[in-house]
ZATIVO-806587 format. One record per residue: residue number from 1; chain; residue in three letters; x, y, z of N, C-alpha, C, CB in turn. Coordinates in Angstrom, 2 decimals, always signed. Glycine has a CB too. Layout:
N
(rec NUM,A,ALA,(X,Y,Z),(X,Y,Z),(X,Y,Z),(X,Y,Z));
...
END
This chain:
140
(rec 1,A,MET,(+30.10,+9.55,+32.12),(+31.17,+8.88,+32.60),(+32.01,+10.04,+33.31),(+31.93,+8.08,+31.42));
(rec 2,A,ASN,(+32.49,+9.73,+34.45),(+33.35,+10.92,+34.96),(+34.86,+10.73,+34.58),(+33.23,+11.07,+36.61));
(rec 3,A,PHE,(+35.28,+11.57,+33.74),(+36.57,+11.55,+33.09),(+37.74,+11.78,+33.99),(+36.59,+12.55,+32.04));
(rec 4,A,GLN,(+37.30,+12.46,+35.10),(+38.38,+12.91,+36.12),(+39.04,+11.60,+36.77),(+37.69,+13.89,+37.34));
(rec 5,A,LYS,(+38.40,+10.55,+37.08),(+38.67,+9.04,+37.57),(+39.76,+8.58,+36.60),(+37.24,+7.97,+37.48));
(rec 6,A,ILE,(+39.58,+8.92,+35.25),(+40.61,+8.31,+34.32),(+41.62,+9.31,+34.02),(+40.00,+7.79,+33.00));
(rec 7,A,LEU,(+41.36,+10.60,+33.93),(+42.54,+11.34,+33.31),(+43.31,+11.81,+34.59),(+42.06,+12.66,+32.27));
(rec 8,A,LEU,(+43.05,+11.74,+35.66),(+43.94,+12.24,+36.90),(+45.01,+11.28,+37.06),(+43.14,+12.35,+38.32));
(rec 9,A,PRO,(+44.90,+9.99,+37.00),(+46.17,+9.30,+37.28),(+47.30,+9.24,+36.03),(+45.78,+7.83,+37.70));
(rec 10,A,ILE,(+46.84,+9.71,+34.95),(+47.66,+9.71,+33.81),(+48.89,+10.61,+33.91),(+46.85,+10.08,+32.70));
(rec 11,A,PRO,(+48.66,+11.77,+34.51),(+49.91,+12.67,+34.69),(+50.80,+11.89,+35.62),(+49.57,+14.19,+35.32));
(rec 12,A,GLY,(+50.33,+11.31,+36.71),(+51.13,+10.58,+37.56),(+52.04,+9.46,+36.96),(+50.28,+10.05,+38.49));
(rec 13,A,VAL,(+51.31,+8.73,+36.24),(+52.02,+7.60,+35.61),(+53.18,+8.22,+34.68),(+50.96,+6.65,+34.75));
(rec 14,A,VAL,(+52.58,+9.32,+33.85),(+53.81,+9.88,+33.01),(+54.99,+10.48,+33.87),(+53.30,+11.06,+32.03));
(rec 15,A,VAL,(+54.74,+11.10,+34.96),(+55.82,+11.63,+35.82),(+56.74,+10.42,+36.20),(+55.20,+12.35,+37.16));
(rec 16,A,VAL,(+56.08,+9.29,+36.59),(+56.82,+8.22,+37.03),(+57.78,+7.55,+35.87),(+55.83,+7.23,+37.61));
(rec 17,A,VAL,(+57.16,+7.53,+34.58),(+57.86,+7.00,+33.54),(+58.96,+7.83,+33.11),(+57.02,+6.74,+32.50));
(rec 18,A,VAL,(+58.60,+9.14,+33.07),(+59.86,+10.19,+32.77),(+60.83,+10.18,+33.86),(+59.39,+11.75,+32.61));
(rec 19,A,GLY,(+60.55,+10.02,+35.06),(+61.68,+9.91,+36.12),(+62.39,+8.66,+35.94),(+61.17,+9.97,+37.60));
(rec 20,A,TYR,(+61.86,+7.39,+35.51),(+62.60,+6.30,+35.34),(+63.42,+6.46,+33.91),(+61.65,+5.05,+35.43));
(rec 21,A,ARG,(+62.99,+7.10,+32.97),(+63.73,+7.29,+31.78),(+64.75,+8.15,+32.14),(+62.95,+7.80,+30.66));
(rec 22,A,ALA,(+64.84,+8.95,+32.89),(+65.62,+10.11,+32.86),(+66.87,+9.60,+33.97),(+64.65,+11.56,+33.32));
(rec 23,A,TYR,(+66.24,+9.24,+35.23),(+67.27,+8.96,+36.35),(+67.21,+7.41,+36.89),(+66.96,+10.01,+37.63));
(rec 24,A,GLY,(+66.44,+6.65,+36.19),(+66.45,+5.31,+36.80),(+65.44,+5.28,+37.85),(+67.82,+4.94,+37.37));
(rec 25,A,TRP,(+65.89,+4.24,+38.82),(+65.03,+3.99,+39.94),(+65.00,+5.31,+40.85),(+65.56,+2.69,+40.75));
(rec 26,A,GLN,(+66.13,+6.17,+41.02),(+66.12,+7.16,+41.79),(+65.10,+8.14,+41.20),(+67.45,+7.66,+41.97));
(rec 27,A,GLY,(+64.73,+8.19,+39.95),(+63.84,+9.08,+39.41),(+62.54,+8.60,+39.73),(+64.03,+9.27,+38.01));
(rec 28,A,VAL,(+62.21,+7.29,+39.64),(+60.80,+6.77,+40.20),(+60.82,+7.21,+41.77),(+60.62,+4.94,+40.02));
(rec 29,A,ALA,(+61.78,+7.08,+42.68),(+61.55,+7.27,+43.86),(+61.24,+8.89,+44.06),(+62.67,+6.69,+44.61));
(rec 30,A,PHE,(+62.01,+9.58,+43.36),(+61.60,+11.14,+43.47),(+60.20,+11.33,+42.94),(+62.63,+12.14,+42.58));
(rec 31,A,ALA,(+59.98,+10.85,+41.87),(+58.45,+11.05,+41.29),(+57.38,+10.58,+42.34),(+58.19,+10.14,+39.85));
(rec 32,A,VAL,(+57.56,+9.38,+42.89),(+56.66,+8.86,+43.71),(+56.39,+9.63,+45.05),(+57.05,+7.58,+43.94));
(rec 33,A,THR,(+57.85,+10.13,+45.50),(+57.77,+11.11,+46.62),(+57.05,+12.17,+46.37),(+58.95,+11.58,+47.04));
(rec 34,A,GLY,(+57.18,+12.96,+45.24),(+56.44,+14.21,+44.76),(+54.87,+13.79,+44.70),(+57.03,+14.73,+43.18));
(rec 35,A,ILE,(+54.50,+12.62,+44.17),(+53.03,+12.33,+43.89),(+52.43,+12.23,+45.55),(+52.82,+10.71,+42.84));
(rec 36,A,VAL,(+53.09,+11.48,+46.38),(+52.60,+11.42,+47.95),(+52.54,+12.58,+48.52),(+53.43,+10.64,+48.87));
(rec 37,A,MET,(+53.59,+13.45,+48.22),(+53.43,+14.82,+48.91),(+52.36,+15.76,+48.56),(+54.58,+15.57,+48.73));
(rec 38,A,TRP,(+52.10,+15.61,+47.20),(+50.85,+16.25,+46.73),(+49.47,+15.70,+47.22),(+50.85,+16.16,+45.28));
(rec 39,A,MET,(+49.65,+14.57,+47.37),(+48.35,+13.75,+47.98),(+48.27,+14.24,+49.51),(+48.57,+11.89,+47.90));
(rec 40,A,LEU,(+49.25,+14.23,+50.04),(+49.29,+14.79,+51.60),(+48.80,+16.18,+51.78),(+50.78,+14.83,+52.18));
(rec 41,A,LEU,(+49.30,+17.06,+50.93),(+48.80,+18.28,+50.87),(+47.19,+18.50,+50.68),(+49.53,+18.85,+49.87));
(rec 42,A,HIS,(+46.67,+17.67,+49.88),(+45.22,+17.62,+49.55),(+44.54,+17.03,+50.87),(+44.92,+16.67,+48.19));
(rec 43,A,PHE,(+45.12,+16.05,+51.44),(+44.54,+15.37,+52.62),(+44.47,+16.39,+53.83),(+45.44,+14.07,+53.01));
(rec 44,A,THR,(+45.63,+17.06,+53.95),(+45.73,+17.89,+55.15),(+44.82,+19.21,+55.03),(+47.26,+18.29,+55.38));
(rec 45,A,ARG,(+44.44,+19.63,+53.74),(+43.64,+20.64,+53.47),(+42.20,+20.04,+53.91),(+43.80,+21.11,+51.93));
(rec 46,A,LEU,(+41.81,+18.94,+53.38),(+40.62,+18.39,+53.88),(+40.40,+18.36,+55.34),(+40.53,+17.14,+53.43));
(rec 47,A,MET,(+41.44,+17.80,+56.02),(+41.23,+17.59,+57.49),(+40.98,+18.85,+58.12),(+42.40,+16.91,+58.17));
(rec 48,A,LYS,(+41.76,+20.04,+57.62),(+41.67,+21.23,+58.31),(+40.42,+22.02,+57.99),(+42.84,+22.00,+58.06));
(rec 49,A,VAL,(+39.62,+21.66,+56.79),(+38.35,+22.25,+56.62),(+37.39,+21.55,+57.54),(+37.90,+22.17,+55.18));
(rec 50,A,LEU,(+37.53,+20.22,+57.49),(+36.56,+19.47,+58.54),(+36.96,+19.85,+59.93),(+36.64,+17.80,+58.43));
(rec 51,A,GLN,(+37.91,+20.09,+60.33),(+38.38,+20.58,+61.86),(+37.55,+21.79,+62.09),(+40.12,+21.00,+62.04));
(rec 52,A,ARG,(+37.61,+22.74,+61.31),(+36.99,+24.14,+61.21),(+35.46,+23.98,+61.28),(+37.42,+24.91,+59.81));
(rec 53,A,ALA,(+35.23,+23.05,+60.52),(+33.70,+22.78,+60.52),(+32.96,+22.20,+61.66),(+33.41,+21.93,+59.50));
(rec 54,A,SER,(+33.76,+21.45,+62.32),(+33.49,+20.62,+63.63),(+33.11,+21.63,+64.60),(+34.78,+19.74,+64.19));
(rec 55,A,SER,(+33.52,+22.70,+64.83),(+33.15,+23.72,+65.90),(+31.95,+24.68,+65.72),(+34.30,+24.58,+66.09));
(rec 56,A,ASN,(+31.35,+24.52,+64.44),(+30.00,+25.20,+64.31),(+28.90,+23.99,+64.17),(+29.97,+26.25,+62.93));
(rec 57,A,PRO,(+27.65,+24.43,+64.51),(+26.49,+23.61,+64.39),(+26.31,+23.19,+62.88),(+25.24,+24.37,+64.93));
(rec 58,A,VAL,(+25.68,+21.99,+62.65),(+25.48,+21.44,+61.30),(+24.38,+22.34,+60.67),(+25.06,+19.86,+61.33));
(rec 59,A,GLY,(+24.69,+22.83,+59.47),(+23.81,+23.66,+58.66),(+23.84,+25.13,+59.16),(+22.35,+23.09,+58.70));
(rec 60,A,TYR,(+24.78,+25.48,+59.73),(+24.76,+26.92,+60.42),(+25.78,+27.72,+59.44),(+25.35,+26.91,+62.20));
(rec 61,A,CYS,(+25.52,+29.09,+59.00),(+26.35,+29.97,+58.36),(+26.32,+31.36,+58.93),(+26.04,+29.99,+57.00));
(rec 62,A,ASP,(+27.24,+32.18,+58.88),(+27.06,+33.51,+59.40),(+26.20,+34.31,+58.69),(+28.21,+34.16,+59.50));
(rec 63,A,SER,(+26.15,+34.49,+57.32),(+25.28,+35.14,+56.80),(+24.78,+34.30,+55.47),(+25.81,+36.47,+56.61));
(rec 64,A,ALA,(+23.59,+34.03,+55.31),(+23.19,+33.24,+54.13),(+23.17,+34.23,+52.97),(+21.77,+32.52,+54.34));
(rec 65,A,VAL,(+22.91,+35.54,+53.23),(+22.86,+36.51,+51.97),(+24.35,+36.49,+51.42),(+22.36,+38.17,+52.40));
(rec 66,A,MET,(+25.44,+36.79,+52.20),(+26.84,+36.76,+51.90),(+27.27,+35.38,+51.08),(+27.64,+36.90,+53.30));
(rec 67,A,LEU,(+26.70,+34.23,+51.86),(+26.96,+32.98,+51.09),(+26.30,+32.84,+49.79),(+26.58,+31.86,+51.86));
(rec 68,A,ASN,(+25.06,+33.34,+49.55),(+24.61,+33.37,+48.32),(+25.33,+34.18,+47.29),(+23.41,+33.73,+48.41));
(rec 69,A,ALA,(+25.87,+35.30,+47.82),(+26.68,+36.12,+46.88),(+28.06,+35.42,+46.34),(+27.04,+37.46,+47.64));
(rec 70,A,LYS,(+28.66,+34.58,+47.26),(+29.94,+34.06,+46.98),(+29.90,+32.76,+46.26),(+30.69,+33.93,+48.21));
(rec 71,A,LEU,(+28.71,+32.17,+46.07),(+28.44,+30.84,+45.31),(+28.60,+31.05,+43.85),(+26.99,+30.28,+45.57));
(rec 72,A,ARG,(+29.12,+30.17,+43.27),(+29.30,+30.01,+41.76),(+29.11,+28.56,+41.44),(+30.75,+30.50,+41.24));
(rec 73,A,ALA,(+28.58,+28.56,+40.31),(+28.22,+27.07,+39.73),(+29.64,+26.35,+39.50),(+27.30,+27.13,+38.15));
(rec 74,A,GLY,(+29.54,+25.01,+39.88),(+31.02,+24.21,+39.66),(+31.85,+23.95,+40.78),(+31.96,+24.96,+38.77));
(rec 75,A,VAL,(+31.51,+24.77,+41.79),(+32.45,+24.58,+42.85),(+32.12,+23.30,+43.77),(+32.45,+25.88,+43.70));
(rec 76,A,ASN,(+33.02,+22.85,+44.29),(+32.71,+21.53,+44.84),(+32.18,+21.61,+46.40),(+34.04,+20.62,+44.74));
(rec 77,A,LEU,(+31.76,+20.64,+47.01),(+31.07,+20.65,+48.36),(+32.24,+20.98,+49.31),(+30.31,+19.18,+48.76));
(rec 78,A,LEU,(+33.39,+20.63,+49.14),(+34.42,+20.91,+50.14),(+34.65,+22.43,+50.16),(+35.77,+20.13,+49.83));
(rec 79,A,HIS,(+34.61,+22.97,+49.02),(+34.87,+24.64,+49.00),(+33.65,+25.24,+49.67),(+35.02,+25.35,+47.35));
(rec 80,A,VAL,(+32.53,+24.70,+49.55),(+31.36,+25.45,+50.20),(+31.48,+25.24,+51.78),(+29.85,+24.87,+49.62));
(rec 81,A,VAL,(+31.83,+23.99,+52.09),(+31.86,+23.78,+53.58),(+33.09,+24.74,+54.03),(+32.11,+22.09,+54.02));
(rec 82,A,ALA,(+34.26,+25.04,+53.38),(+35.06,+25.75,+53.61),(+34.79,+27.07,+54.03),(+35.66,+25.68,+52.79));
(rec 83,A,MET,(+33.87,+27.70,+53.12),(+33.20,+29.07,+53.10),(+32.52,+29.32,+54.18),(+32.32,+29.28,+52.05));
(rec 84,A,THR,(+31.57,+28.11,+54.63),(+30.55,+28.40,+55.67),(+31.23,+28.02,+57.11),(+29.13,+27.49,+55.37));
(rec 85,A,ARG,(+32.36,+27.30,+56.94),(+32.84,+26.65,+58.14),(+31.84,+25.84,+58.81),(+33.33,+27.60,+59.06));
(rec 86,A,SER,(+30.96,+25.16,+58.23),(+29.97,+24.20,+58.68),(+29.57,+23.15,+57.62),(+28.76,+24.94,+59.13));
(rec 87,A,ILE,(+29.35,+22.03,+58.31),(+28.67,+21.08,+57.23),(+27.23,+21.22,+57.01),(+28.85,+19.63,+57.58));
(rec 88,A,GLY,(+26.89,+21.15,+55.74),(+25.41,+21.54,+55.47),(+24.47,+20.43,+56.04),(+25.12,+21.71,+53.84));
(rec 89,A,GLU,(+23.29,+20.78,+56.28),(+22.13,+20.10,+56.79),(+21.63,+19.34,+55.54),(+21.01,+21.13,+57.43));
(rec 90,A,ASP,(+21.83,+17.93,+55.55),(+21.31,+17.14,+54.44),(+19.94,+17.12,+54.29),(+21.71,+15.86,+54.51));
(rec 91,A,THR,(+19.05,+17.71,+53.24),(+17.74,+17.73,+53.29),(+17.32,+16.82,+51.99),(+17.21,+19.24,+53.31));
(rec 92,A,GLY,(+18.26,+16.23,+51.20),(+17.90,+15.36,+50.21),(+17.70,+14.00,+50.61),(+18.79,+15.40,+49.24));
(rec 93,A,VAL,(+17.55,+13.04,+49.54),(+17.42,+11.58,+49.63),(+18.81,+10.96,+49.88),(+16.79,+10.99,+48.30));
(rec 94,A,LYS,(+19.08,+10.20,+50.87),(+20.38,+9.66,+51.05),(+20.79,+8.84,+50.03),(+20.49,+8.98,+52.20));
(rec 95,A,GLY,(+22.06,+8.95,+49.40),(+22.54,+8.08,+48.49),(+22.04,+8.26,+47.14),(+22.30,+6.85,+48.91));
(rec 96,A,GLU,(+21.18,+9.37,+46.81),(+20.78,+9.55,+45.41),(+21.26,+10.86,+44.96),(+19.27,+9.45,+45.20));
(rec 97,A,GLN,(+21.32,+11.15,+43.66),(+21.79,+12.46,+43.12),(+20.42,+13.06,+42.73),(+22.90,+12.34,+41.81));
(rec 98,A,PRO,(+20.42,+14.33,+42.83),(+21.32,+15.23,+43.44),(+21.36,+15.42,+44.87),(+21.12,+16.37,+42.94));
(rec 99,A,GLU,(+22.54,+15.76,+45.42),(+22.57,+15.89,+46.90),(+21.99,+17.34,+47.29),(+24.14,+15.70,+47.46));
(rec 100,A,VAL,(+21.39,+17.51,+48.22),(+20.93,+18.86,+48.69),(+21.25,+19.17,+50.03),(+19.52,+19.00,+48.57));
(rec 101,A,PHE,(+21.78,+20.35,+50.28),(+22.30,+20.65,+51.59),(+21.73,+22.02,+51.75),(+23.93,+20.56,+51.74));
(rec 102,A,ARG,(+21.54,+22.31,+53.01),(+20.98,+23.76,+53.44),(+21.89,+24.38,+54.78),(+19.20,+23.58,+53.93));
(rec 103,A,TRP,(+22.27,+25.68,+54.37),(+22.64,+26.45,+55.50),(+21.93,+27.59,+55.83),(+23.82,+26.82,+55.40));
(rec 104,A,THR,(+21.78,+27.71,+57.13),(+20.89,+28.68,+57.74),(+21.63,+29.69,+58.66),(+19.82,+27.94,+58.52));
(rec 105,A,ASP,(+21.23,+30.90,+58.69),(+21.94,+32.01,+59.55),(+20.84,+32.36,+60.69),(+22.38,+33.47,+58.57));
(rec 106,A,ASN,(+21.43,+33.31,+61.58),(+20.76,+33.51,+62.81),(+19.18,+34.24,+62.40),(+21.80,+34.53,+63.83));
(rec 107,A,SER,(+19.03,+34.86,+61.36),(+17.97,+35.58,+60.93),(+16.94,+34.65,+60.22),(+18.45,+36.67,+60.07));
(rec 108,A,ALA,(+17.05,+33.36,+60.12),(+16.17,+32.41,+59.65),(+16.30,+32.37,+58.18),(+14.80,+32.68,+60.08));
(rec 109,A,SER,(+17.06,+33.04,+57.51),(+17.24,+33.04,+56.09),(+18.17,+31.76,+55.84),(+17.90,+34.48,+55.56));
(rec 110,A,HIS,(+18.03,+31.23,+54.77),(+18.88,+29.86,+54.50),(+18.96,+29.78,+52.86),(+18.03,+28.31,+55.21));
(rec 111,A,VAL,(+20.15,+29.06,+52.58),(+20.60,+28.94,+51.27),(+20.59,+27.37,+51.10),(+22.05,+29.66,+51.04));
(rec 112,A,THR,(+19.77,+26.90,+50.19),(+19.62,+25.52,+49.75),(+20.44,+25.39,+48.46),(+18.08,+25.14,+49.53));
(rec 113,A,CYS,(+21.50,+24.29,+48.60),(+22.37,+24.15,+47.54),(+21.99,+22.76,+46.89),(+23.88,+24.27,+48.01));
(rec 114,A,GLU,(+22.09,+22.62,+45.70),(+22.16,+21.19,+45.08),(+23.44,+20.85,+44.27),(+20.94,+20.99,+44.10));
(rec 115,A,PHE,(+23.77,+19.77,+44.70),(+25.15,+19.28,+44.20),(+24.87,+18.03,+43.37),(+26.21,+18.93,+45.44));
(rec 116,A,ARG,(+25.53,+18.06,+42.23),(+25.31,+16.65,+41.35),(+26.89,+16.36,+41.14),(+24.31,+16.85,+39.63));
(rec 117,A,ASP,(+27.17,+15.18,+41.63),(+28.69,+14.67,+41.53),(+29.53,+15.35,+42.22),(+29.28,+14.69,+40.24));
(rec 118,A,GLY,(+29.14,+16.04,+43.34),(+30.01,+16.97,+44.20),(+30.26,+18.38,+43.78),(+31.30,+16.38,+44.34));
(rec 119,A,LYS,(+29.60,+18.59,+42.66),(+29.72,+20.01,+42.05),(+28.48,+20.65,+42.22),(+30.08,+20.04,+40.54));
(rec 120,A,LEU,(+28.51,+22.10,+42.59),(+27.41,+22.85,+42.78),(+26.68,+23.20,+41.35),(+27.84,+24.09,+43.57));
(rec 121,A,VAL,(+25.26,+22.84,+41.34),(+24.75,+22.92,+40.11),(+23.58,+24.12,+40.14),(+24.23,+21.47,+39.70));
(rec 122,A,LYS,(+23.05,+24.21,+41.39),(+22.14,+25.42,+41.61),(+22.03,+25.54,+43.03),(+20.70,+25.31,+40.94));
(rec 123,A,TRP,(+21.46,+26.88,+43.37),(+21.48,+27.26,+44.74),(+20.13,+28.24,+44.86),(+22.98,+28.02,+45.14));
(rec 124,A,GLU,(+19.54,+28.33,+45.95),(+18.44,+29.25,+46.29),(+18.56,+29.91,+47.57),(+17.18,+28.58,+46.26));
(rec 125,A,LEU,(+18.41,+31.01,+47.70),(+18.26,+31.90,+48.86),(+16.84,+32.19,+49.27),(+18.94,+33.17,+48.59));
(rec 126,A,VAL,(+16.48,+31.76,+50.53),(+15.37,+31.98,+50.99),(+15.45,+32.97,+52.15),(+14.81,+30.81,+51.28));
(rec 127,A,ARG,(+14.59,+34.05,+51.96),(+14.71,+35.06,+53.24),(+13.32,+35.17,+53.96),(+15.19,+36.67,+52.75));
(rec 128,A,PRO,(+13.05,+35.13,+55.14),(+11.59,+35.15,+55.76),(+11.20,+36.46,+55.55),(+11.47,+34.77,+57.34));
(rec 129,A,THR,(+9.78,+36.31,+55.38),(+9.10,+37.76,+55.28),(+8.94,+38.47,+56.50),(+7.72,+37.70,+54.70));
(rec 130,A,ALA,(+9.04,+39.84,+56.45),(+8.96,+40.77,+57.51),(+7.57,+40.68,+57.82),(+9.45,+42.19,+57.19));
(rec 131,A,GLU,(+7.29,+40.59,+59.30),(+6.03,+40.69,+59.85),(+5.68,+41.93,+59.88),(+5.90,+40.16,+61.03));
(rec 132,A,SER,(+4.30,+42.21,+59.91),(+3.86,+43.63,+59.94),(+4.29,+44.49,+61.03),(+2.48,+43.70,+59.96));
(rec 133,A,GLY,(+4.32,+43.90,+62.13),(+4.84,+44.78,+63.23),(+6.34,+45.16,+63.33),(+4.51,+44.14,+64.45));
(rec 134,A,GLU,(+7.16,+44.29,+62.74),(+8.58,+44.43,+62.85),(+9.05,+45.06,+61.70),(+9.27,+43.20,+63.06));
(rec 135,A,GLY,(+9.96,+46.11,+61.60),(+10.64,+46.65,+60.66),(+9.87,+47.69,+59.79),(+11.15,+45.62,+59.94));
(rec 136,A,SER,(+8.64,+48.13,+60.33),(+7.92,+48.81,+59.60),(+8.39,+50.44,+59.60),(+6.57,+48.51,+60.06));
(rec 137,A,ALA,(+9.31,+50.69,+60.43),(+9.85,+52.11,+60.36),(+10.76,+52.31,+59.10),(+10.69,+52.45,+61.70));
(rec 138,A,ALA,(+10.59,+53.39,+58.43),(+11.34,+53.58,+57.25),(+12.71,+54.39,+57.59),(+10.44,+54.32,+56.20));
(rec 139,A,ALA,(+13.75,+53.92,+56.78),(+14.91,+54.56,+56.95),(+14.98,+55.89,+56.37),(+15.88,+53.81,+56.49));
(rec 140,A,PRO,(+15.73,+56.72,+56.83),(+15.75,+58.08,+56.22),(+16.54,+58.09,+55.03),(+16.28,+59.10,+57.12));
END
């Protein structure tokens, strides 16, 4: 059971009740105005992240290695989209958990992320193997 759906509205109701007890209907109006402002801030952030993501191809990231280093378990999909500035390529089964997305960079390295209920649970970096003709020169 997802407790966020139950526990998130409780502080909003408490703020409205406290506003009413302290200042009457003016307190309710002030509390509701604050709650709507908070919701608009989150909506604006969501739209800004999606606007930035719309300028890049689906499933693209600048560096898969850097994305792999920045990822942490428990971050939500919106946070990963904000980091990559791209919507991930959906490689999982539509409408079923877990959701699987992939981000690929120019060197064909890719990070495959698995989200359960919108939270990152595991990810894997895959780098292409170097061919025998390329990159054989040793660095000093």
